[in-house]
Every structure is written in structure tokens, then in C-alpha cells.
C-alpha positions in Angstrom: 184.3 39.0 68.8 182.6 38.8 65.3 182.0 42.0 63.1 180.0 42.0 60.2 180.1 45.1 57.8 177.4 45.3 54.6 176.0 47.8 52.3 172.8 48.6 51.7 171.1 45.6 50.2 168.4 46.6 47.3 170.7 44.6 44.2 172.2 47.5 41.6 169.7 50.2 42.9 170.5 52.2 46.2 167.7 54.8 45.8 165.2 53.0 48.2 164.9 54.3 52.3 166.0 52.9 55.3 162.7 52.5 56.4 162.4 48.9 56.2 165.5 47.7 58.2 164.8 50.5 60.9 161.6 48.8 61.0 162.7 45.5 60.9 164.9 45.9 64.1 162.4 47.5 66.2 160.6 43.6 66.2 161.8 42.8 69.3 160.0 46.0 70.7 157.0 44.4 69.9 157.2 41.5 72.3 158.4 43.9 75.0 156.1 46.2 77.1 157.8 50.3 77.0 159.9 50.2 80.0 162.0 47.1 78.5 162.0 48.4 75.3 165.7 49.0 73.5 165.7 52.3 71.5 167.9 53.6 69.0 171.0 55.7 70.3 173.8 57.3 69.0 177.3 59.0 70.6 175.2 61.1 72.7 172.2 60.4 72.8 170.6 57.0 74.4 166.8 57.5 73.1 166.4 58.6 69.4 163.2 57.8 67.9 162.9 55.4 64.5 161.2 58.3 62.5 164.1 60.2 63.4 166.8 57.6 62.2 165.0 57.5 59.0 164.6 60.9 58.5 168.4 61.6 59.1 170.0 58.7 57.1 167.5 59.2 53.9 168.3 63.1 53.6 171.9 62.3 54.3 172.7 61.5 50.2 173.8 64.5 49.0 175.1 63.9 45.5 175.5 59.9 45.4 174.4 58.1 42.8 171.3 55.7 42.3 174.0 52.9 42.3 176.0 54.2 45.6 174.8 53.0 49.0 172.9 55.3 50.9 174.0 53.4 54.2 175.7 50.7 55.7 174.8 47.9 58.5 177.5 47.1 61.3 176.7 43.8 63.0 178.8 43.7 66.0 178.3 40.3 68.0 180.4 39.5 71.4 181.0 36.3 72.1 179.3 34.4 75.2 182.6 34.5 77.0 182.5 38.5 76.2 178.8 38.8 77.0 179.4 36.6 80.4 182.1 39.1 81.7 179.6 42.0 81.3 176.8 40.4 82.5 174.9 40.8 78.8 174.0 44.6 80.3 172.5 46.5 77.5 174.1 49.9 78.9 177.7 48.7 78.6 177.1 47.2 75.2 175.8 51.1 74.7 179.2 52.3 76.1 181.5 49.5 73.9 179.5 50.7 70.7 180.8 54.3 71.6 184.3 53.6 71.9 183.9 51.0 69.3 182.9 53.9 66.8 185.7 55.9 67.9 188.1 53.4 66.3 185.7 53.0 63.2 186.1 56.9 62.5 190.0 55.9 62.7 189.9 53.3 60.4 189.4 56.0 57.2 192.4 57.1 55.5 191.8 60.8 54.5 193.9 64.1 54.3 192.0 65.3 57.3 191.2 62.8 60.4 188.1 61.6 60.4 186.5 61.8 64.1 183.8 60.0 65.7 181.7 63.1 65.9 182.2 63.5 62.1 179.9 59.8 61.5 176.4 60.1 61.3 175.6 56.7 63.2 172.2 54.7 64.9 172.7 51.7 66.6 170.3 49.3 68.6 170.9 46.3 70.7 168.9 43.2 70.4 168.8 40.5 72.8 167.6 37.5 70.5 168.6 34.9 67.8 166.8 32.1 66.2 168.5 29.3 63.5 168.3 29.9 60.1 168.7 27.2 57.6 172.5 28.1 57.3 173.4 27.2 60.8 175.3 23.5 61.0 172.8 22.7 63.4 170.0 22.6 61.2 171.6 21.5 58.4 173.1 18.2 60.5 169.0 17.8 61.9 167.8 18.1 58.1 167.8 14.5 57.4 165.5 13.9 60.1 163.5 16.6 59.6 162.7 15.4 55.5 161.9 12.0 57.5 159.8 13.1 59.8 157.9 15.6 57.1 157.6 12.2 55.1 156.3 10.3 57.7 153.8 13.4 58.3 152.7 13.5 55.5 151.8 9.3 55.3 149.7 10.3 58.2 147.7 12.5 56.4 147.4 9.8 53.7 145.9 7.4 56.2 143.4 9.8 57.6 142.2 10.6 54.0 141.5 7.4 53.2 144.3 7.5 50.5 146.4 5.3 52.0 146.8 2.0 54.5 149.6 2.5 57.7 149.1 2.2 61.0 148.7 6.1 62.5 150.4 5.1 66.0 153.3 3.3 65.0 153.8 5.9 62.1 154.1 8.9 65.2 156.2 6.2 67.1 158.6 6.3 64.5 158.2 10.5 64.5 158.8 10.8 68.0 161.9 8.2 67.7 163.3 10.4 64.8 162.7 13.4 67.4 164.8 11.8 69.4 167.3 11.3 67.5 168.3 14.4 65.7 171.8 15.3 66.8 171.0 18.9 68.1 168.4 19.7 70.5 167.7 22.5 72.6 165.5 21.6 76.3 165.0 18.5 75.2 163.6 19.5 71.7 164.7 18.8 68.2 166.3 22.5 67.1 164.6 24.0 64.1 164.4 27.0 61.7 163.0 30.0 63.9 163.6 28.5 67.5 165.1 30.9 69.3 168.9 30.0 70.5 169.4 29.6 74.3 171.9 31.7 76.4 173.4 34.9 75.7 172.5 36.4 72.5 172.8 40.1 72.7 174.1 41.6 70.0 174.1 45.5 68.2 172.9 46.7 64.3 174.3 49.9 63.6 173.3 52.1 61.0 176.1 54.3 59.5 175.5 57.1 56.7 177.3 56.7 53.5 177.8 60.3 53.8 179.3 62.4 57.2 177.5 64.7 59.1 178.0 67.7 56.9 176.8 65.8 54.0 179.5 66.6 51.4 181.7 64.0 52.4 181.9 60.1 51.4 182.8 58.0 54.1 182.7 54.2 53.2 184.2 51.7 54.8 183.4 49.0 51.5 186.2 51.0 50.1 188.9 48.0 48.1 191.6 50.1 49.6 193.2 50.5 52.6 195.1 53.3 51.8 195.1 55.0 48.4 196.5 58.4 47.4 195.3 59.7 43.8 195.7 63.2 42.1 192.7 65.2 41.8 192.7 68.7 40.4 196.8 68.3 40.9 196.0 67.7 44.5 197.1 64.5 46.4 193.5 63.1 47.7 193.6 60.0 50.8 191.2 57.1 50.3 190.5 54.1 51.9 189.1 52.2 55.0 191.1 49.5 56.9 189.4 46.9 57.9 192.1 45.3 59.8 192.7 48.2 61.8 189.2 48.4 62.8 188.9 45.1 63.4 192.3 44.4 65.7 191.1 47.6 67.3 187.3 46.7 68.0 188.8 43.5 70.3 191.6 45.7 72.2 188.7 48.4 72.7 186.2 45.7 74.6 189.5 44.2 76.3 190.5 47.8 77.5 187.2 48.9 78.4 186.0 45.7 80.2 189.2 44.4 81.8 188.7 41.5 79.6 191.7 38.9 80.0 191.4 37.7 76.1 192.2 33.9 74.6 194.8 33.9 72.1 191.8 31.5 70.1 189.8 34.4 70.7 191.8 36.8 68.9 191.5 38.2 65.6 195.4 37.9 65.1 195.2 34.0 65.8 192.2 33.7 63.0 194.9 35.7 60.5 197.7 33.5 61.7 195.5 30.5 61.3 194.5 31.8 57.6 197.9 32.5 56.8 200.5 29.9 58.6 198.4 27.0 59.9 201.3 25.4 61.0 202.7 28.9 63.4 199.3 28.5 64.6 199.2 25.4 65.7 202.8 25.8 67.6 201.5 28.8 69.5 198.7 26.8 70.5 200.6 24.5 72.1 203.0 27.0 73.3 201.0 28.6 75.2 201.1 28.2 79.0 199.1 25.3 80.8 196.6 27.7 82.0 196.1 29.6 78.6 196.4 26.6 76.9 193.7 24.9 78.7 191.1 27.7 78.3 191.8 27.6 74.7 190.8 23.8 74.5 187.9 24.5 75.9 186.5 27.1 74.1 187.3 25.2 71.4 185.6 22.3 72.9 182.6 24.4 73.3 182.5 25.3 70.0 182.0 22.0 68.5 185.7 21.5 68.0 186.7 17.7 68.8 190.3 18.3 69.9 191.9 15.3 70.4 195.0 13.8 72.3 197.9 15.8 71.4 201.7 15.8 72.5 202.3 18.9 74.9 206.2 18.4 75.2 207.1 19.2 71.7 206.1 22.1 69.4 206.0 19.3 66.8 202.2 17.9 66.6 201.3 14.2 65.8 200.5 14.6 61.7 196.8 12.4 62.6 196.1 14.9 65.3 197.1 17.9 63.5 194.6 17.1 60.5 191.6 16.4 63.2 192.0 19.5 65.2 193.2 21.9 61.6 189.8 20.9 60.4 188.0 21.7 63.3 189.3 25.1 64.5 188.9 25.9 60.4 185.0 25.3 61.0 184.7 26.8 64.2 186.8 30.4 62.9 184.5 30.2 59.7 181.4 30.5 61.8 182.3 32.9 64.1 181.4 30.2 66.7 184.4 30.7 68.7 184.1 34.6 68.8 186.7 35.5 66.6 
């Protein structure tokens, strides 16, 4: 499970509408017939029109300053393994979001308990992802892309009579480079904009900065987990505990769908890796055989080279430790093993 929380993006001015973001989230529906379109939904309604989303979010901004974000975006990206477990079912994803938003509400630190009915949000399931320039596969294919582009330019020069050359040989070189590129999908070099194969379903959630009464600010972007200040002689609690939310998110998924989460998929494992790598690897090697095999399989699918490691002792061979450490670090940073 990978979760990202970001504020409204408009540089230092957050006065603008949510309209552009809503229109962006409607892009997949342009390719679908009405019966297969995904609609915005909230805690109790399965079909909310884009115009209502815009009206409700834009109209829920009382007393917010020009430099205050008006809404936040949550992107919930289950791993391929998690999606496979629920058969990539959009109804199950909507069910999960409604349980997840209870965890979201519970992660706020306030004088009075925040409930999901106080949160104004609208969510939408998407099923496609495309490769971007920041993807590792695109970056590793880039040297081949650069050479191919140069060869295509050379062909154009020959065709225009600006230089001499054998066009057939140049095309053969291009074909060879296309096949030699390290990352392929269905026999073709992976390029920017290409749709990723396999289950890619994820959920976008638009959350208003203000609660449903338009009176109280509920910002998940708070720099405090739990903080108490004195305002007009009274103690005021404030903060949002992201760590609590992330942990609850995976527990809710596991409980809701009976999912057996492997050690390397867990939020706790990621934290442990960042804080105490020796302990992380000790726990990895100390897993029961079946769980350890699953862990290594998941790491391997994420592109991590898993070296031969002694299993009869917690102490790893130094070289093996270093190789695995580098691979796991890259996989976790990219979220490719679903953490």
C-alpha cells in the first residue's frame, strides 16, 4: 500500500478552484462508455457529479487565507498483490476508502473527537497508469532513446539531401537498439506515456481543508502530530498523526479483506529499515521459511537482486548484506513493493 498526501498545488496562491483537478480526474471517462465510467463518490453516495464536487469543495473555504490550501489530495495505491487479492474490484476499493476515511478522521488530534461525518471528501477510482520521465525504467531506457532519436534525425538529413548515408542501415541500427533497451513491455521498448500493464487501479481523494460545517480547519499537512496551545485561556489541541494513519490504513485493508500481509509489505518494515537496517535484515532472515520465501519473491519482483544469504544465522555475510541493502532501499523509496 502506498499513500501520498499533498496540498493543493498553486504555488503560494491557493485561491483557485478545484475545477482543473476534477477535470483531470475525468480523463479516463472520456475513453469509456457511460456504463463503464467511474464516478466520484463520498461516504454515502456512489454517484456524485463533477459539478457538485467543484461546488462543494470551492464553497467550503470560509476564513481561509490566500496562502492556505483549500483542499488536499490523497492518492491511495494498493500494490499489485493487494489488488489481485480483491480481484481488482472497484466496489471493494470504494468499500476500502470508506473505511480508510474513518482512520483519516481518527488521526486528527483535537479537543473533540473527529469523525468521518465531519470530513468533506470526494473520491474516484482510476484503473490506468502511464510511464513518466521519473520512472526508473524510463531513465534506464533513456540512453537508447537518445541514440534512436539521433539516428532518426540522421535519416531525415539523408532524406532531405543534407548528408550522405545508408537509410536501410540506419533503420536496422534503430531496430537493434529498440530490442536492446533493457525494459520492454509486450515486445516494445518502454517509453513515456506508455500505459503500464497489469493491475494499476488506484484512488484519488479530494479532501476539503474545512470540515462539513465550514467552520473548523482539518489539515493533514500539519507539522505537528499532537500539539497543545493556549488560545483565549483555553487549551487547544491540534495536529495530524500521519504515522498513525498509514499504519491504520494497512490494518484496515487486512481486516476488511482478510489479507495476509508479508513483512516486507508493511509500513513497520519500511520504518525499521530506515531506522535500524541491521535489525530489519535480522528480522527478514528470521522469518519462518514460507514467509521468508514470499518476502524474497516480492523483493525479486520489485527488481531487487536477492543474493545468496546464509539462513542458519542471523548474521549476514557482509557482501550479501550490502547488495541486498541497496536493492531494498531503492524498492522502498519507489514504493514498488507496496509499502
